[in-house]
C-alpha positions in Angstrom: 0.0 -0.1 0.0 1.4 3.3 -0.9 1.3 6.3 1.7 -1.7 8.5 1.3 -1.7 12.1 2.6 -4.6 14.2 2.9 -4.1 17.2 0.6 -5.8 20.1 1.8 -5.5 21.6 -1.9 -7.2 19.1 -3.2 -9.4 18.4 -0.2 -8.6 14.4 -0.5 -5.7 11.8 0.3 -3.5 11.4 -2.7 -0.6 9.0 -2.8 2.8 10.6 -2.3 4.6 10.0 -5.2 7.8 11.9 -5.0 9.5 14.0 -7.9 12.6 12.4 -7.4 11.9 8.7 -6.9 12.6 8.0 -3.6 13.3 11.4 -2.3 10.8 13.4 -0.1 11.1 17.3 -0.1 9.3 18.6 2.8 8.8 22.2 4.2 7.0 23.4 7.2 6.7 27.0 8.6 8.7 27.3 11.7 8.1 29.6 14.5 8.3 33.6 14.7 11.3 33.8 17.7 9.7 36.0 20.1 8.1 33.8 22.8 8.4 30.6 24.8 6.9 27.6 22.8 3.2 26.6 24.2 2.1 23.1 23.7 0.4 24.2 20.3 4.1 24.8 18.8 4.9 21.4 20.1 2.2 19.8 18.3 3.3 21.2 15.0 7.0 20.0 15.7 6.2 16.9 17.2 3.5 15.9 13.7 6.1 16.8 11.2 9.1 14.8 13.5 6.8 11.8 13.0 6.2 12.3 9.3 9.8 12.4 8.9 10.7 9.6 11.3 7.9 7.2 9.3 9.1 8.5 5.8 12.5 7.4 6.5 11.4 4.2 8.3 10.0 3.0 5.0 13.2 3.6 2.8 12.8 7.0 1.8 15.6 10.0 1.8 14.0 12.7 3.3 15.4 16.6 3.0 13.5 18.5 5.9 13.8 22.4 5.7 12.0 24.3 8.4 12.4 28.1 8.9 12.8 31.1 11.6 10.7 34.0 10.9 13.5 36.0 13.0 11.9 39.2 12.1 8.4 40.5 12.2 6.2 43.1 13.6 5.8 40.8 16.9 9.5 40.6 17.3 10.2 44.6 16.6 7.4 45.1 19.0 8.3 43.1 22.0 12.2 44.0 21.5 11.0 47.5 21.9 8.8 46.7 25.0 11.9 45.0 26.4 14.3 47.9 25.1 16.8 45.3 23.3 17.1 45.1 19.6 15.0 43.0 17.3 17.7 40.7 16.3 18.9 40.0 20.0 15.7 38.9 21.1 14.8 36.4 18.1 18.4 35.0 18.4 17.6 34.1 22.2 14.1 32.4 21.4 15.9 30.7 18.7 17.8 29.3 21.4 15.0 28.4 23.4 13.1 26.8 20.6 16.0 24.3 20.5 16.4 23.7 24.7 12.4 22.7 23.8 13.0 20.6 20.6 15.9 18.9 22.5 13.5 18.2 25.5 11.2 16.8 23.3 13.6 14.8 21.8 12.6 15.9 18.0 15.4 15.5 15.0 16.5 18.7 13.6 15.8 19.6 10.2 18.3 19.1 7.3 18.2 23.1 6.7 17.0 25.6 9.2 17.2 29.0 7.1 16.4 32.1 8.9 14.5 34.8 7.0 17.1 37.6 7.9 20.0 35.9 6.1 17.9 35.4 2.8 16.9 38.8 2.2 18.6 38.9 -1.2 16.4 35.9 -2.4 13.6 37.7 -1.1 14.3 40.7 -3.4 15.2 38.9 -6.3 11.6 37.0 -6.0 9.9 40.3 -5.6 11.6 42.2 -8.7 10.5 38.8 -10.4 7.1 39.6 -9.5 7.0 43.1 -10.2 8.6 42.6 -13.9 5.9 40.1 -14.7 3.0 42.9 -13.6 2.4 40.2 -10.8 3.3 43.1 -8.3 3.6 46.6 -7.9 5.6 49.4 -5.9 3.8 52.0 -4.0 5.3 54.6 -1.6 8.4 52.7 -0.6 6.1 49.3 -0.3 5.4 46.6 -2.8 2.1 44.6 -2.9 1.4 41.6 -4.8 -2.0 42.0 -7.2 -4.2 39.2 -6.3 -6.5 39.8 -9.2 -3.9 38.9 -11.5 -3.2 35.4 -10.1 -6.2 33.3 -11.3 -5.9 30.8 -8.4 -6.0 32.7 -5.5 -8.4 31.1 -3.0 -8.1 27.6 -4.1 -5.9 26.5 -0.9 -8.9 27.9 1.5 -11.8 27.4 -1.0 -12.7 30.8 -0.7 -13.5 33.5 -3.4 -11.7 36.9 -3.8 -15.1 38.7 -2.9 -16.2 36.4 0.1 -12.7 37.6 1.6 -13.2 40.9 1.3 -16.6 40.5 2.8 -15.5 38.7 5.9 -12.4 40.5 6.4 -11.6 43.2 8.1 -9.4 45.4 5.6 -7.8 48.7 6.9 -7.9 51.5 4.5 -4.6 51.5 2.8 -4.5 54.2 -0.1 -1.4 52.1 -1.1 -3.1 49.7 -2.4 -4.9 49.0 -6.0 -6.9 46.5 -3.9 -8.1 45.9 -0.6 -6.9 42.1 -0.4 -3.3 42.8 -2.0 -0.7 41.5 0.3 2.5 43.6 1.2 5.9 41.9 -0.3 8.2 44.9 0.9 7.6 46.9 3.8 9.2 50.7 3.7 11.4 51.1 6.2 10.0 52.8 9.8 12.3 54.9 12.3 13.9 52.4 14.8 12.9 49.7 12.9 15.8 46.8 10.9 15.9 47.7 7.5 17.7 46.4 4.1 18.7 48.3 1.2 16.2 47.4 -1.9 15.4 48.6 -5.4 12.4 50.4 -3.9 14.4 52.0 -0.7 15.5 50.5 2.5 12.7 48.3 4.2 12.2 44.8 5.2 10.3 41.9 3.8 6.6 41.0 4.5 6.2 37.5 6.2 4.7 35.6 3.4 7.8 36.2 1.1 9.9 34.5 3.1 8.8 31.4 2.6 8.0 31.3 -0.9 12.5 32.3 -1.0 13.5 29.9 1.1 11.5 26.7 -0.1 12.7 27.6 -3.7 16.5 28.1 -2.9 16.7 24.7 -0.8 14.0 22.7 -2.4 13.2 23.8 -6.1 10.1 25.7 -7.8 8.0 22.4 -7.2 8.6 20.2 -4.2 6.5 17.2 -2.5 5.0 18.4 0.9 4.4 22.1 2.5 3.1 21.3 5.9 2.2 23.7 9.1 -1.1 24.3 11.1 -4.5 24.8 9.8 -4.0 28.8 11.1 -1.9 29.1 8.2 -3.8 28.1 5.5 -5.0 31.8 5.0 -3.6 34.1 4.4 0.0 32.7 4.6 -0.3 29.6 2.7 -2.7 30.8 0.3 -0.4 34.1 -0.4 2.8 31.8 -0.5 0.9 29.8 -3.6 -0.1 33.3 -5.3 3.7 34.7 -4.8 5.6 31.1 -5.9 3.3 30.2 -8.7 3.0 34.0 -9.7 6.6 33.9 -10.3 7.2 30.6 -11.7 4.2 29.6 -13.6 4.9 26.1 -11.7 3.1 24.3 -9.2 4.3 25.2 -6.0 3.8 22.0 -3.6 2.3 19.3 -4.4 0.9 18.2 -1.0 -0.3 20.4 1.5 -0.6 19.2 5.0 -2.0 21.1 7.9 -2.6 19.9 11.5 -5.4 20.5 13.4 -5.4 23.1 16.6 -4.5 22.2 20.4 -7.4 23.6 22.5 -8.3 23.8 25.9 -12.1 23.5 26.6 -12.6 23.9 23.0 -11.3 27.0 22.8 -7.9 27.3 20.5 -4.7 27.6 22.5 -2.8 30.5 21.4 -0.8 33.9 22.9 -3.4 36.2 21.9 -5.9 34.6 24.0 -3.8 33.9 27.1 -4.8 30.6 27.6 -1.4 28.4 26.6 0.9 26.4 28.5 4.0 26.5 27.4 6.3 23.4 26.3 8.4 23.6 29.7 5.6 23.9 32.0 4.2 20.6 31.1 7.6 18.9 30.9 8.3 19.7 34.3 5.1 17.6 35.2 5.1 14.8 32.3 8.0 13.2 30.5 8.7 13.9 26.7 7.3 10.5 25.7 4.2 11.1 27.8 3.6 14.4 25.8 4.2 12.6 22.1 1.5 10.0 23.3 -0.9 12.3 24.1 -0.4 14.2 21.0 -0.4 11.2 18.6 -3.3 9.6 20.6 -5.6 12.1 17.6 -5.0 11.7 14.2 -2.9 15.2 13.4 -5.7 16.6 11.4 -8.2 16.4 14.2 -8.2 19.2 16.9 -6.5 18.1 20.3 -8.0 18.9 23.5 -5.7 19.0 26.2 -6.5 18.0 29.7 -4.6 16.6 32.7 -7.0 13.7 32.8 -5.6 12.9 29.0 -2.3 13.5 30.1 -2.6 11.2 32.9 -3.9 8.0 31.0 -1.0 8.9 28.1 1.4 8.6 31.3 -0.6 4.9 32.3 -0.3 3.9 28.9 3.2 4.5 28.7 4.1 2.9 31.7 2.0 -0.4 30.9 4.2 -0.2 27.6 7.3 -0.3 29.3 6.5 -2.8 32.1 5.3 -5.4 29.5 8.7 -5.2 27.3 10.6 -4.9 30.5 9.3 -8.7 32.0 9.6 -9.7 28.2 13.4 -9.0 28.6 13.7 -10.9 32.0 12.5 -14.0 30.7 15.1 -16.7 30.2 17.5 -17.0 27.6 17.0 -20.3 26.6 14.3 -22.6 26.7 13.6 -26.0 25.5 11.8 -27.5 22.4 8.3 -28.6 22.7 4.7 -27.6 21.7 4.1 -24.0 21.9 1.8 -22.5 24.7 0.3 -19.6 22.4 -2.8 -20.1 20.8 -3.1 -19.8 16.9 -5.1 -16.2 17.6 -2.6 -14.6 19.7 0.2 -15.7 17.3 -1.1 -14.4 14.2 -2.0 -11.0 16.4 1.8 -10.8 17.5 3.0 -11.7 13.4 0.5 -9.2 12.0 1.8 -6.0 14.5 4.0 -4.5 11.6 1.4 -4.9 9.1 -1.0 -3.6 10.8 1.0 -0.5 12.0 1.9 0.4 8.7 -1.5 0.5 7.4 -2.9 2.9 9.9 0.5 4.9 8.8 0.0 4.7 5.4 -3.6 6.0 5.4 -2.8 9.8 6.3 -0.5 9.3 9.5 -3.1 7.8 11.5 -1.1 7.8 14.8 -4.1 7.2 16.7 -4.9 3.6 15.1 -1.5 2.8 14.9 -1.2 3.4 19.0 -4.1 1.1 19.4 -2.7 -1.7 17.5 0.7 -1.1 19.9 -1.7 -1.1 22.7 -3.4 -4.3 21.5 -0.3 -6.0 21.1 0.7 -4.9 24.5 -2.8 -7.0 25.8 -1.6 -10.2 23.6 2.1 -10.2 25.2 0.7 -9.9 28.6 -1.8 -12.5 28.3 1.0 -14.8 26.7 3.3 -13.7 29.5 0.5 -15.2 32.2 -0.1 -18.8 30.5 3.7 -19.4 30.0 4.7 -22.5 31.7 7.8 -22.4 34.4 10.1 -22.7 31.7 8.7 -21.3 28.2 9.6 -23.5 24.8 12.5 -22.0 22.5 10.5 -21.4 19.7 7.9 -18.9 21.9 10.6 -17.1 23.9 12.2 -16.3 19.9 8.7 -15.2 18.8 8.0 -12.8 21.8 11.5 -11.4 21.6 11.5 -10.6 18.2 7.8 -9.0 18.1 8.9 -6.8 20.9 11.9 -5.8 19.1 9.8 -5.0 16.5 7.2 -3.1 18.7 10.1 -1.0 19.9 11.4 -0.3 16.2 7.7 1.0 15.7 7.2 2.8 18.3 10.1 4.6 17.6 8.8 6.3 14.5 6.6 8.2 17.4 9.6 8.7 19.3 8.5 6.5 22.0 9.9 3.4 24.0 13.3 4.8 23.3 14.8 4.3 26.8 15.7 0.7 28.3 12.6 -0.8 29.8 14.3 -2.5 32.4 16.0 0.3 33.8 13.0 2.6 33.1 10.4 0.4 35.3 13.3 0.0 38.1 13.3 3.9 38.3 9.4 4.5 38.3 9.4 1.7 41.0 12.2 3.4 42.9 10.5 6.8 42.7 6.9 5.8 43.7 8.7 3.6 46.8 10.2 6.3 48.2 6.9 8.2 48.9 5.6 4.9 50.9 6.6 3.1 53.9 6.0 -0.2 52.3 8.3 -2.2 50.1 7.4 -3.7 46.7 7.6 -7.1 47.9 5.5 -6.6 51.1 2.4 -4.8 48.5 3.0 -8.0 46.4 2.8 -10.2 49.4 -0.6 -8.4 50.5 -1.9 -8.7 46.9 -1.3 -12.5 46.9 -3.2 -12.5 50.3 -6.0 -10.8 49.0 -6.2 -12.6 46.0 -6.5 -16.0 48.4 -9.1 -14.2 50.8 -11.3 -13.8 47.3 -10.9 -16.9 45.8 -12.2 -18.4 49.4 -14.8 -15.5 49.6 -13.2 -14.5 52.6 -14.5 -10.9 51.9 -13.3 -9.7 55.4 -9.5 -10.8 55.0 -10.0 -9.4 51.7 -11.5 -6.0 52.7 -8.9 -5.6 55.4 -6.1 -6.0 53.2 -7.3 -3.7 50.5 -8.0 -0.9 53.2 -4.6 -1.2 55.0 -3.2 -0.7 51.0 -5.1 2.1 51.1 -3.9 3.6 54.2 -0.7 3.5 53.1 -1.8 5.2 49.8 -1.7 2.1 48.1 -4.8 1.8 45.7 -5.6 -1.4 44.2 -7.2 -2.1 40.5 -8.3 -5.3 39.5 -8.7 -6.4 36.0 -9.0 -10.0 34.0 -5.4 -9.3 33.3 -4.8 -9.6 37.3 -4.2 -6.9 40.1 -2.3 -4.2 39.6 -1.4 -1.2 42.4 -0.7 2.5 42.4 0.0 5.3 44.9 -2.8 7.4 45.5 -1.9 11.3 44.8 
């Protein structure tokens, strides 16, 4: 099955056919570096980290470009508030971004261009547009003529008249049409500026990505990505600029991830309802945040709640505990009949195919995680039923699939730690806060199980209440009794 990706431009899933066979060229819009990154930024970074990991896992060469917008009105305004120059502020938050990305364990893009280092390429692109009458200078500024680009509005699905009617367009005598957008801004006192054919000034936001993607990936490349908030006007304007200059398609596939919400409201700095990445990582491990984000398919909205994060943490702990138990199985075993049912064996052996099928279907990480969780259930069932001396073929199967399991989980950037050491560390941390040893807890659980088997409910309740008095909560399931510390 080929990889299919939902293309925002065509509004349908399309097979990935790289322009250069076996080589995917991907451009993603990066941050405007004026503040700390929030969980919405984390989702964007992790989604495309996952895409790159999976494509490389499937054997593709990937050239991944993600830019930094390091000159912008927000940067200038914030720098003025703090009494520093815009370049210093932008560099500071680029470094803070790297700190957060390293904490999340994301792969570094192959190329990370900064807007301020590519002003020459932007000026050259604007000159091409002016020469083709697609853009016009006006009192030190340069604007793109939206009416000259026939396809304007295709990405967002809006007509030019509808855009104008629904937008708050400021009156600007410099523009020929209210929806014309700026490519070059004439210099203002105290702002960073560069020389240009139209006088000193700085580039507009939209022209940055058109110029930088063309330099590093060519006039037409495979995938352009970003958040849904970038569809209009940013990506719409990128298409107009790039196609207007070259007469060629810009990006063949457009990927846009959904918003992170809090109580169904988009998380954003302007609304003041955002949590920074480092705020969340003070309480949860990076892999927990990854598991939470990938529990929802990337195009859908993702509602941020403590309950969802706690569920992700519990799920991750179950995975590590199961893999640690497998790592503790004997190295050798006798020959003999298998104790693993045909159905469970089939479930293990089909894991990779089911995982790939989910991921090939527009990177459906939620479904892929469901297959991993199902496999953990099969593993636990098999482990409970293994005899004291498991046969060699069963040991080989379980170990082989466990290795595959970790490889597939690695596509999502989880289960990157040693399972045995991780589980030991988790237990030590938990036991440090209570006055019972793990051995004592297990002995009491066995005592309670025996009491329940003999229907001695008084003893069963006594053990449960005793453990609860020590903040140990028991959880019964068909897979057995587990415990956790009450918070």
